[in-house]
BALOBA-1460 file (C-alpha; in Angstrom, 3 decimals):
// residues 344
<rec num="1" residu="m" x="0.000" y="0.000" z="0.000"/>
<rec num="2" residu="i" x="1.485" y="3.318" z="-1.077"/>
<rec num="3" residu="e" x="0.943" y="6.111" z="1.451"/>
<rec num="4" residu="i" x="0.328" y="9.556" z="-0.076"/>
<rec num="5" residu="d" x="0.112" y="12.952" z="1.595"/>
<rec num="6" residu="g" x="-2.584" y="14.820" z="-0.322"/>
<rec num="7" residu="a" x="-1.318" y="18.134" z="1.060"/>
<rec num="8" residu="y" x="2.043" y="17.763" z="-0.717"/>
<rec num="9" residu="g" x="2.999" y="20.514" z="-3.165"/>
<rec num="10" residu="e" x="-0.008" y="22.110" z="-4.831"/>
<rec num="11" residu="g" x="-2.277" y="19.861" z="-2.763"/>
<rec num="12" residu="g" x="-5.078" y="19.583" z="-5.296"/>
<rec num="13" residu="g" x="-7.020" y="17.032" z="-7.264"/>
<rec num="14" residu="q" x="-4.217" y="16.152" z="-9.676"/>
<rec num="15" residu="l" x="-2.497" y="14.123" z="-6.950"/>
<rec num="16" residu="l" x="-5.576" y="11.930" z="-6.731"/>
<rec num="17" residu="r" x="-6.093" y="11.599" z="-10.491"/>
<rec num="18" residu="t" x="-2.483" y="10.611" z="-11.165"/>
<rec num="19" residu="a" x="-2.586" y="8.126" z="-8.279"/>
<rec num="20" residu="l" x="-5.765" y="6.555" z="-9.685"/>
<rec num="21" residu="s" x="-4.227" y="6.187" z="-13.158"/>
<rec num="22" residu="l" x="-1.034" y="4.635" z="-11.817"/>
<rec num="23" residu="a" x="-2.868" y="2.325" z="-9.436"/>
<rec num="24" residu="a" x="-4.860" y="0.930" z="-12.357"/>
<rec num="25" residu="v" x="-1.779" y="0.630" z="-14.586"/>
<rec num="26" residu="t" x="0.525" y="-0.951" z="-11.969"/>
<rec num="27" residu="g" x="-1.981" y="-2.815" z="-9.806"/>
<rec num="28" residu="q" x="-0.623" y="-1.096" z="-6.700"/>
<rec num="29" residu="g" x="-3.061" y="0.096" z="-4.067"/>
<rec num="30" residu="f" x="-2.740" y="3.429" z="-2.270"/>
<rec num="31" residu="h" x="-4.014" y="5.275" z="0.768"/>
<rec num="32" residu="i" x="-4.201" y="9.065" z="0.603"/>
<rec num="33" residu="e" x="-4.704" y="11.467" z="3.518"/>
<rec num="34" residu="h" x="-5.462" y="15.207" z="3.484"/>
<rec num="35" residu="l" x="-7.188" y="15.084" z="0.100"/>
<rec num="36" residu="r" x="-7.155" y="18.465" z="-1.665"/>
<rec num="37" residu="a" x="-5.946" y="20.057" z="1.553"/>
<rec num="38" residu="r" x="-4.838" y="23.271" z="-0.160"/>
<rec num="39" residu="r" x="-8.159" y="24.003" z="-1.835"/>
<rec num="40" residu="p" x="-10.872" y="26.378" z="-0.524"/>
<rec num="41" residu="k" x="-13.191" y="23.359" z="-0.199"/>
<rec num="42" residu="p" x="-10.940" y="20.428" z="0.787"/>
<rec num="43" residu="g" x="-11.877" y="16.805" z="0.271"/>
<rec num="44" residu="l" x="-13.596" y="14.981" z="-2.550"/>
<rec num="45" residu="r" x="-15.886" y="17.035" z="-4.762"/>
<rec num="46" residu="p" x="-18.282" y="15.478" z="-7.312"/>
<rec num="47" residu="q" x="-15.791" y="15.444" z="-10.213"/>
<rec num="48" residu="h" x="-13.151" y="13.743" z="-8.024"/>
<rec num="49" residu="l" x="-15.670" y="11.151" z="-6.898"/>
<rec num="50" residu="a" x="-16.564" y="10.548" z="-10.539"/>
<rec num="51" residu="a" x="-12.895" y="9.866" z="-11.303"/>
<rec num="52" residu="v" x="-12.646" y="7.443" z="-8.367"/>
<rec num="53" residu="h" x="-15.766" y="5.548" z="-9.439"/>
<rec num="54" residu="a" x="-14.662" y="5.458" z="-13.091"/>
<rec num="55" residu="v" x="-11.241" y="3.946" z="-12.401"/>
<rec num="56" residu="a" x="-12.695" y="1.632" z="-9.738"/>
<rec num="57" residu="e" x="-15.099" y="0.295" z="-12.352"/>
<rec num="58" residu="l" x="-12.224" y="-0.365" z="-14.753"/>
<rec num="59" residu="c" x="-10.200" y="-2.465" z="-12.320"/>
<rec num="60" residu="d" x="-12.876" y="-3.687" z="-9.862"/>
<rec num="61" residu="a" x="-11.105" y="-1.809" z="-7.072"/>
<rec num="62" residu="e" x="-11.848" y="-2.089" z="-3.376"/>
<rec num="63" residu="v" x="-12.472" y="1.475" z="-2.232"/>
<rec num="64" residu="e" x="-12.915" y="3.095" z="1.166"/>
<rec num="65" residu="g" x="-13.690" y="6.760" z="1.752"/>
<rec num="66" residu="a" x="-15.327" y="7.518" z="-1.599"/>
<rec num="67" residu="v" x="-17.942" y="9.942" z="-0.271"/>
<rec num="68" residu="l" x="-18.462" y="13.649" z="-0.800"/>
<rec num="69" residu="n" x="-16.015" y="15.834" z="1.176"/>
<rec num="70" residu="s" x="-13.972" y="12.846" z="2.362"/>
<rec num="71" residu="r" x="-10.322" y="13.728" z="3.037"/>
<rec num="72" residu="t" x="-9.042" y="10.160" z="3.013"/>
<rec num="73" residu="l" x="-9.265" y="7.420" z="0.406"/>
<rec num="74" residu="t" x="-8.070" y="3.839" z="0.104"/>
<rec num="75" residu="f" x="-8.000" y="2.368" z="-3.402"/>
<rec num="76" residu="v" x="-6.888" y="-1.209" z="-4.189"/>
<rec num="77" residu="p" x="-7.244" y="-2.573" z="-7.765"/>
<rec num="78" residu="q" x="-8.392" y="-6.186" z="-8.039"/>
<rec num="79" residu="c" x="-7.824" y="-6.833" z="-11.742"/>
<rec num="80" residu="a" x="-6.288" y="-5.406" z="-14.902"/>
<rec num="81" residu="p" x="-8.297" y="-2.558" z="-16.467"/>
<rec num="82" residu="r" x="-11.331" y="-3.736" z="-18.425"/>
<rec num="83" residu="t" x="-11.628" y="-2.423" z="-21.945"/>
<rec num="84" residu="g" x="-14.932" y="-1.920" z="-23.750"/>
<rec num="85" residu="s" x="-17.636" y="0.746" z="-23.620"/>
<rec num="86" residu="h" x="-17.989" y="2.942" z="-20.544"/>
<rec num="87" residu="r" x="-20.277" y="5.819" z="-19.626"/>
<rec num="88" residu="w" x="-19.915" y="8.071" z="-16.591"/>
<rec num="89" residu="d" x="-21.955" y="11.062" z="-15.453"/>
<rec num="90" residu="v" x="-20.142" y="13.651" z="-13.334"/>
<rec num="91" residu="g" x="-23.529" y="14.997" z="-12.267"/>
<rec num="92" residu="t" x="-22.277" y="18.601" z="-12.236"/>
<rec num="93" residu="a" x="-20.166" y="20.871" z="-14.437"/>
<rec num="94" residu="g" x="-17.065" y="18.997" z="-13.248"/>
<rec num="95" residu="a" x="-14.378" y="18.633" z="-15.893"/>
<rec num="96" residu="t" x="-14.951" y="15.614" z="-18.114"/>
<rec num="97" residu="t" x="-11.558" y="16.171" z="-19.744"/>
<rec num="98" residu="l" x="-9.739" y="15.555" z="-16.444"/>
<rec num="99" residu="i" x="-11.623" y="12.297" z="-15.939"/>
<rec num="100" residu="f" x="-10.883" y="11.316" z="-19.537"/>
<rec num="101" residu="q" x="-7.168" y="11.859" z="-18.911"/>
<rec num="102" residu="t" x="-7.440" y="9.774" z="-15.723"/>
<rec num="103" residu="v" x="-8.849" y="6.700" z="-17.497"/>
<rec num="104" residu="l" x="-6.823" y="7.224" z="-20.680"/>
<rec num="105" residu="w" x="-3.620" y="5.409" z="-19.747"/>
<rec num="106" residu="p" x="-5.165" y="2.397" z="-18.007"/>
<rec num="107" residu="l" x="-7.206" y="1.843" z="-21.181"/>
<rec num="108" residu="a" x="-4.593" y="2.910" z="-23.749"/>
<rec num="109" residu="l" x="-2.046" y="0.437" z="-22.373"/>
<rec num="110" residu="s" x="-4.579" y="-2.396" z="-22.463"/>
<rec num="111" residu="g" x="-4.796" y="-4.631" z="-25.466"/>
<rec num="112" residu="e" x="-8.213" y="-3.778" z="-26.867"/>
<rec num="113" residu="p" x="-9.949" y="-0.553" z="-27.926"/>
<rec num="114" residu="s" x="-12.382" y="1.237" z="-25.643"/>
<rec num="115" residu="f" x="-15.127" y="3.808" z="-26.050"/>
<rec num="116" residu="v" x="-15.973" y="6.281" z="-23.311"/>
<rec num="117" residu="e" x="-18.748" y="8.804" z="-22.785"/>
<rec num="118" residu="l" x="-18.584" y="11.422" z="-20.055"/>
<rec num="119" residu="i" x="-21.379" y="13.807" z="-19.098"/>
<rec num="120" residu="g" x="-20.513" y="17.067" z="-17.335"/>
<rec num="121" residu="g" x="-18.369" y="20.102" z="-18.097"/>
<rec num="122" residu="t" x="-16.417" y="20.182" z="-21.352"/>
<rec num="123" residu="h" x="-15.353" y="23.853" z="-21.211"/>
<rec num="124" residu="v" x="-14.875" y="24.961" z="-17.605"/>
<rec num="125" residu="a" x="-12.226" y="26.905" z="-15.715"/>
<rec num="126" residu="w" x="-9.167" y="25.223" z="-14.157"/>
<rec num="127" residu="s" x="-9.194" y="22.374" z="-16.652"/>
<rec num="128" residu="p" x="-8.237" y="21.855" z="-20.293"/>
<rec num="129" residu="p" x="-11.141" y="22.271" z="-22.713"/>
<rec num="130" residu="v" x="-11.869" y="19.442" z="-25.115"/>
<rec num="131" residu="d" x="-10.209" y="21.492" z="-27.879"/>
<rec num="132" residu="y" x="-6.910" y="21.518" z="-25.961"/>
<rec num="133" residu="v" x="-7.019" y="17.784" z="-25.238"/>
<rec num="134" residu="r" x="-7.740" y="17.012" z="-28.895"/>
<rec num="135" residu="e" x="-5.459" y="19.510" z="-30.634"/>
<rec num="136" residu="v" x="-2.508" y="19.792" z="-28.221"/>
<rec num="137" residu="y" x="-2.346" y="16.887" z="-25.761"/>
<rec num="138" residu="l" x="-3.349" y="13.994" z="-28.025"/>
<rec num="139" residu="r" x="-1.529" y="15.389" z="-31.065"/>
<rec num="140" residu="t" x="1.690" y="15.659" z="-29.049"/>
<rec num="141" residu="l" x="1.242" y="12.114" z="-27.753"/>
<rec num="142" residu="s" x="0.953" y="10.772" z="-31.288"/>
<rec num="143" residu="a" x="4.645" y="11.605" z="-31.710"/>
<rec num="144" residu="i" x="5.678" y="9.262" z="-28.872"/>
<rec num="145" residu="a" x="3.174" y="6.518" z="-29.676"/>
<rec num="146" residu="s" x="3.906" y="6.220" z="-33.427"/>
<rec num="147" residu="g" x="0.283" y="7.047" z="-34.164"/>
<rec num="148" residu="a" x="-2.930" y="8.163" z="-32.542"/>
<rec num="149" residu="v" x="-3.535" y="7.067" z="-28.955"/>
<rec num="150" residu="a" x="-7.117" y="8.297" z="-28.854"/>
<rec num="151" residu="e" x="-9.666" y="10.644" z="-30.402"/>
<rec num="152" residu="v" x="-11.963" y="12.868" z="-28.405"/>
<rec num="153" residu="d" x="-14.660" y="15.427" z="-29.144"/>
<rec num="154" residu="a" x="-17.580" y="17.204" z="-27.507"/>
<rec num="155" residu="e" x="-20.896" y="16.281" z="-29.073"/>
<rec num="156" residu="r" x="-22.596" y="18.657" z="-26.652"/>
<rec num="157" residu="w" x="-20.741" y="21.366" z="-24.728"/>
<rec num="158" residu="g" x="-21.028" y="21.725" z="-20.958"/>
<rec num="159" residu="w" x="-20.417" y="25.109" z="-19.313"/>
<rec num="160" residu="y" x="-20.269" y="26.116" z="-15.659"/>
<rec num="161" residu="p" x="-22.528" y="25.937" z="-13.692"/>
<rec num="162" residu="r" x="-25.050" y="23.800" z="-15.563"/>
<rec num="163" residu="g" x="-22.774" y="21.193" z="-17.131"/>
<rec num="164" residu="g" x="-24.647" y="18.649" z="-19.208"/>
<rec num="165" residu="g" x="-21.976" y="18.409" z="-21.892"/>
<rec num="166" residu="l" x="-21.202" y="15.132" z="-23.648"/>
<rec num="167" residu="l" x="-17.599" y="14.117" z="-24.275"/>
<rec num="168" residu="r" x="-17.007" y="11.094" z="-26.461"/>
<rec num="169" residu="g" x="-13.657" y="9.406" z="-26.784"/>
<rec num="170" residu="q" x="-12.215" y="6.414" z="-28.565"/>
<rec num="171" residu="i" x="-9.080" y="4.915" z="-27.004"/>
<rec num="172" residu="h" x="-7.288" y="2.538" z="-29.337"/>
<rec num="173" residu="g" x="-5.502" y="0.295" z="-26.844"/>
<rec num="174" residu="g" x="-2.181" y="-1.460" z="-27.266"/>
<rec num="175" residu="a" x="-0.215" y="1.790" z="-27.016"/>
<rec num="176" residu="a" x="3.579" y="1.419" z="-27.101"/>
<rec num="177" residu="l" x="5.215" y="4.633" z="-25.902"/>
<rec num="178" residu="d" x="8.690" y="5.850" z="-26.801"/>
<rec num="179" residu="g" x="10.632" y="8.628" z="-25.131"/>
<rec num="180" residu="l" x="10.314" y="12.220" z="-26.298"/>
<rec num="181" residu="s" x="13.001" y="14.760" z="-27.132"/>
<rec num="182" residu="l" x="11.442" y="18.197" z="-27.580"/>
<rec num="183" residu="m" x="13.864" y="21.038" z="-26.947"/>
<rec num="184" residu="e" x="13.116" y="23.244" z="-29.967"/>
<rec num="185" residu="r" x="9.726" y="24.138" z="-31.402"/>
<rec num="186" residu="g" x="10.873" y="25.455" z="-34.791"/>
<rec num="187" residu="s" x="9.182" y="28.224" z="-36.722"/>
<rec num="188" residu="l" x="5.546" y="29.242" z="-36.324"/>
<rec num="189" residu="r" x="3.362" y="27.661" z="-38.982"/>
<rec num="190" residu="e" x="-0.154" y="28.764" z="-38.078"/>
<rec num="191" residu="v" x="-2.215" y="30.410" z="-35.367"/>
<rec num="192" residu="s" x="-5.946" y="29.742" z="-35.184"/>
<rec num="193" residu="v" x="-8.514" y="31.352" z="-32.917"/>
<rec num="194" residu="l" x="-11.834" y="29.790" z="-31.970"/>
<rec num="195" residu="s" x="-14.489" y="32.172" z="-30.661"/>
<rec num="196" residu="a" x="-17.514" y="30.229" z="-29.420"/>
<rec num="197" residu="a" x="-20.616" y="30.796" z="-27.322"/>
<rec num="198" residu="s" x="-23.755" y="28.830" z="-26.545"/>
<rec num="199" residu="n" x="-27.215" y="30.333" z="-26.113"/>
<rec num="200" residu="l" x="-25.882" y="33.902" z="-26.155"/>
<rec num="201" residu="p" x="-26.183" y="36.752" z="-28.676"/>
<rec num="202" residu="q" x="-24.099" y="36.405" z="-31.838"/>
<rec num="203" residu="h" x="-22.434" y="39.774" z="-31.247"/>
<rec num="204" residu="i" x="-20.469" y="38.245" z="-28.338"/>
<rec num="205" residu="v" x="-18.856" y="35.695" z="-30.645"/>
<rec num="206" residu="d" x="-18.220" y="38.393" z="-33.252"/>
<rec num="207" residu="r" x="-16.627" y="40.807" z="-30.746"/>
<rec num="208" residu="q" x="-14.366" y="38.123" z="-29.314"/>
<rec num="209" residu="a" x="-13.225" y="37.153" z="-32.789"/>
<rec num="210" residu="a" x="-12.677" y="40.753" z="-33.884"/>
<rec num="211" residu="q" x="-10.660" y="41.647" z="-30.782"/>
<rec num="212" residu="a" x="-8.497" y="38.546" z="-31.063"/>
<rec num="213" residu="d" x="-7.781" y="39.344" z="-34.706"/>
<rec num="214" residu="f" x="-6.981" y="42.986" z="-33.850"/>
<rec num="215" residu="y" x="-4.736" y="42.099" z="-30.900"/>
<rec num="216" residu="l" x="-2.710" y="39.493" z="-32.793"/>
<rec num="217" residu="r" x="-2.298" y="41.697" z="-35.865"/>
<rec num="218" residu="k" x="-0.730" y="44.335" z="-33.595"/>
<rec num="219" residu="q" x="1.856" y="41.667" z="-32.726"/>
<rec num="220" residu="g" x="2.483" y="40.976" z="-36.416"/>
<rec num="221" residu="i" x="0.568" y="37.692" z="-36.388"/>
<rec num="222" residu="v" x="-2.251" y="36.909" z="-38.803"/>
<rec num="223" residu="a" x="-4.501" y="34.210" z="-37.365"/>
<rec num="224" residu="r" x="-7.179" y="32.011" z="-38.863"/>
<rec num="225" residu="i" x="-10.417" y="32.996" z="-37.123"/>
<rec num="226" residu="e" x="-13.229" y="30.499" z="-36.514"/>
<rec num="227" residu="k" x="-16.633" y="31.084" z="-34.943"/>
<rec num="228" residu="d" x="-18.984" y="28.536" z="-33.446"/>
<rec num="229" residu="a" x="-22.302" y="28.332" z="-31.593"/>
<rec num="230" residu="p" x="-22.095" y="24.809" z="-30.124"/>
<rec num="231" residu="l" x="-25.097" y="22.899" z="-28.840"/>
<rec num="232" residu="s" x="-25.369" y="23.068" z="-25.036"/>
<rec num="233" residu="p" x="-28.023" y="23.010" z="-22.313"/>
<rec num="234" residu="g" x="-26.340" y="26.016" z="-20.677"/>
<rec num="235" residu="q" x="-24.743" y="29.334" z="-21.488"/>
<rec num="236" residu="g" x="-21.061" y="30.100" z="-21.862"/>
<rec num="237" residu="t" x="-18.397" y="31.653" z="-24.007"/>
<rec num="238" residu="v" x="-14.750" y="30.855" z="-24.745"/>
<rec num="239" residu="v" x="-11.774" y="31.934" z="-26.825"/>
<rec num="240" residu="f" x="-9.232" y="29.219" z="-27.651"/>
<rec num="241" residu="v" x="-5.934" y="30.061" z="-29.355"/>
<rec num="242" residu="l" x="-4.020" y="27.203" z="-30.998"/>
<rec num="243" residu="a" x="-0.401" y="27.742" z="-32.070"/>
<rec num="244" residu="e" x="1.222" y="25.241" z="-34.438"/>
<rec num="245" residu="y" x="5.011" y="25.179" z="-34.855"/>
<rec num="246" residu="e" x="7.320" y="22.865" z="-36.772"/>
<rec num="247" residu="h" x="7.823" y="20.549" z="-33.791"/>
<rec num="248" residu="a" x="5.264" y="21.623" z="-31.186"/>
<rec num="249" residu="r" x="1.706" y="22.694" z="-30.469"/>
<rec num="250" residu="a" x="0.393" y="24.907" z="-27.688"/>
<rec num="251" residu="g" x="-3.048" y="26.115" z="-26.627"/>
<rec num="252" residu="f" x="-4.409" y="29.015" z="-24.602"/>
<rec num="253" residu="v" x="-7.947" y="29.537" z="-23.329"/>
<rec num="254" residu="a" x="-10.095" y="32.187" z="-21.662"/>
<rec num="255" residu="y" x="-13.720" y="31.978" z="-20.560"/>
<rec num="256" residu="g" x="-16.395" y="34.633" z="-20.398"/>
<rec num="257" residu="r" x="-18.507" y="35.375" z="-17.367"/>
<rec num="258" residu="i" x="-21.324" y="37.718" z="-16.413"/>
<rec num="259" residu="r" x="-20.431" y="41.393" z="-16.872"/>
<rec num="260" residu="r" x="-17.055" y="40.582" z="-18.412"/>
<rec num="261" residu="p" x="-16.635" y="42.234" z="-21.825"/>
<rec num="262" residu="a" x="-16.066" y="39.928" z="-24.768"/>
<rec num="263" residu="e" x="-12.964" y="41.938" z="-25.650"/>
<rec num="264" residu="e" x="-11.337" y="41.061" z="-22.318"/>
<rec num="265" residu="v" x="-11.921" y="37.361" z="-22.896"/>
<rec num="266" residu="a" x="-10.205" y="37.522" z="-26.274"/>
<rec num="267" residu="e" x="-7.254" y="39.532" z="-24.963"/>
<rec num="268" residu="e" x="-6.649" y="37.155" z="-22.051"/>
<rec num="269" residu="a" x="-6.228" y="34.156" z="-24.353"/>
<rec num="270" residu="c" x="-4.151" y="36.114" z="-26.870"/>
<rec num="271" residu="r" x="-1.854" y="37.586" z="-24.210"/>
<rec num="272" residu="a" x="-1.125" y="34.097" z="-22.890"/>
<rec num="273" residu="f" x="-0.173" y="32.969" z="-26.381"/>
<rec num="274" residu="v" x="2.057" y="35.991" z="-26.987"/>
<rec num="275" residu="r" x="3.913" y="35.417" z="-23.700"/>
<rec num="276" residu="y" x="4.541" y="31.821" z="-24.676"/>
<rec num="277" residu="h" x="5.584" y="32.790" z="-28.205"/>
<rec num="278" residu="r" x="8.236" y="35.196" z="-26.916"/>
<rec num="279" residu="h" x="9.847" y="32.626" z="-24.599"/>
<rec num="280" residu="r" x="10.590" y="30.112" z="-27.376"/>
<rec num="281" residu="q" x="10.327" y="26.929" z="-25.246"/>
<rec num="282" residu="p" x="8.204" y="24.306" z="-27.077"/>
<rec num="283" residu="v" x="6.047" y="22.928" z="-24.237"/>
<rec num="284" residu="d" x="3.489" y="25.244" z="-22.627"/>
<rec num="285" residu="e" x="3.196" y="25.135" z="-18.839"/>
<rec num="286" residu="h" x="-0.054" y="23.126" z="-18.865"/>
<rec num="287" residu="l" x="1.212" y="20.470" z="-21.253"/>
<rec num="288" residu="a" x="4.417" y="20.218" z="-19.199"/>
<rec num="289" residu="d" x="2.799" y="18.327" z="-16.322"/>
<rec num="290" residu="q" x="0.328" y="16.448" z="-18.539"/>
<rec num="291" residu="l" x="3.229" y="14.816" z="-20.414"/>
<rec num="292" residu="l" x="4.895" y="13.480" z="-17.255"/>
<rec num="293" residu="l" x="2.721" y="10.398" z="-16.791"/>
<rec num="294" residu="p" x="2.866" y="8.980" z="-20.335"/>
<rec num="295" residu="l" x="6.600" y="9.672" z="-20.573"/>
<rec num="296" residu="a" x="7.214" y="7.973" z="-17.217"/>
<rec num="297" residu="l" x="5.444" y="4.921" z="-18.704"/>
<rec num="298" residu="a" x="7.460" y="5.074" z="-21.953"/>
<rec num="299" residu="q" x="10.299" y="2.773" z="-22.936"/>
<rec num="300" residu="g" x="13.034" y="5.376" z="-23.373"/>
<rec num="301" residu="a" x="14.414" y="8.494" z="-21.759"/>
<rec num="302" residu="s" x="12.779" y="11.868" z="-22.416"/>
<rec num="303" residu="a" x="13.746" y="15.522" z="-22.257"/>
<rec num="304" residu="y" x="11.726" y="18.631" z="-23.037"/>
<rec num="305" residu="a" x="11.907" y="22.380" z="-22.505"/>
<rec num="306" residu="v" x="8.957" y="24.104" z="-20.816"/>
<rec num="307" residu="s" x="7.766" y="27.700" z="-20.880"/>
<rec num="308" residu="g" x="7.045" y="27.684" z="-17.147"/>
<rec num="309" residu="i" x="7.696" y="25.437" z="-14.151"/>
<rec num="310" residu="t" x="4.551" y="25.160" z="-12.031"/>
<rec num="311" residu="q" x="3.579" y="23.564" z="-8.737"/>
<rec num="312" residu="h" x="1.409" y="21.194" z="-10.790"/>
<rec num="313" residu="l" x="4.529" y="19.981" z="-12.598"/>
<rec num="314" residu="l" x="6.600" y="19.599" z="-9.434"/>
<rec num="315" residu="t" x="3.819" y="17.850" z="-7.532"/>
<rec num="316" residu="n" x="3.001" y="15.457" z="-10.359"/>
<rec num="317" residu="a" x="6.686" y="14.510" z="-10.636"/>
<rec num="318" residu="w" x="6.797" y="13.689" z="-6.913"/>
<rec num="319" residu="l" x="3.620" y="11.584" z="-7.071"/>
<rec num="320" residu="i" x="4.826" y="9.556" z="-10.063"/>
<rec num="321" residu="g" x="8.000" y="8.759" z="-8.124"/>
<rec num="322" residu="q" x="5.893" y="7.106" z="-5.420"/>
<rec num="323" residu="f" x="4.666" y="4.505" z="-7.929"/>
<rec num="324" residu="l" x="7.347" y="4.086" z="-10.587"/>
<rec num="325" residu="p" x="11.131" y="3.544" z="-10.478"/>
<rec num="326" residu="v" x="11.839" y="6.577" z="-12.661"/>
<rec num="327" residu="e" x="14.061" y="9.603" z="-12.157"/>
<rec num="328" residu="i" x="12.497" y="12.950" z="-13.009"/>
<rec num="329" residu="l" x="14.836" y="15.927" z="-12.976"/>
<rec num="330" residu="i" x="13.280" y="19.390" z="-13.316"/>
<rec num="331" residu="s" x="15.787" y="22.188" z="-13.879"/>
<rec num="332" residu="g" x="14.894" y="25.849" z="-13.410"/>
<rec num="333" residu="k" x="13.014" y="28.085" z="-11.028"/>
<rec num="334" residu="e" x="9.296" y="28.007" z="-10.361"/>
<rec num="335" residu="r" x="7.269" y="30.257" z="-12.699"/>
<rec num="336" residu="k" x="10.287" y="30.469" z="-15.039"/>
<rec num="337" residu="a" x="11.282" y="28.526" z="-18.143"/>
<rec num="338" residu="g" x="13.145" y="25.282" z="-17.575"/>
<rec num="339" residu="t" x="13.688" y="21.685" z="-18.667"/>
<rec num="340" residu="v" x="12.335" y="18.273" z="-17.692"/>
<rec num="341" residu="a" x="14.371" y="15.072" z="-18.011"/>
<rec num="342" residu="i" x="12.906" y="11.622" z="-17.382"/>
<rec num="343" residu="q" x="15.089" y="8.543" z="-17.029"/>
<rec num="344" residu="v" x="13.169" y="5.254" z="-16.934"/>
């Protein structure tokens, strides 16, 4: 039984999600105390419970403490992850993309394909939107897996607070992962901007798109602008900026809220992209920690340069070391550019 202090580092839900993935992959049980101790509302929230139940279903785990607001959890897998078709309902606007990433590697490393459906939030704060998972995370992984690991899309979008979105994913199974060397991103090939809103006036989408185009042109960048009005039971608005380079992809997102001008939403996402573009490191700070788990499970050594070292990255590296005999060396100061090296 691996003992985990949930208050370590950033002390959030990522500790739990990574532990669940690795427990299913390795068959090792864990006990975690002080769950999400550094969050305003500590303990298990609905989206974390959904992740626990999803992975428990995959590997028939024995679970103790899986109740709302619980600050302790014991999780012991009883079998290898079961492939096939799975459907889980978060029940709130909790992030379906985070749960998808939690079940991805137990299923991707299994021998058969799987299909998953997740109901909840698809475009909510503090989590990658479906667009980022599809266009940045999974596209980057295809380079280390010699092909696509999975496909994912939102058939119906879920915004905070209503949720109700529908994420559908196909996970191919039988993934064989190689190490990654990504120290240079090469020249910029294309920037695209998605301005989208559900059940809101069209002028919001138009103003977001126009401001993004104006802001980027001032930086000497001409972007491809797309507009969308996705199906959703709720209301919400987003701007997603995708940057494609010779060797790398990066994504930047901003969400609207009541009484926030559409122009501010567009500028937030564009400013984040411009900051990244000026630093020249290939891996954005969000992708940096998301790559740790698959690369720790890969067959070869990896090294990549990141635009920013975050507590998420440092904490995820520590947690992976509790399960796997890998050495993860992170060089650089927090909130600054740096490098990650993984020796398996």
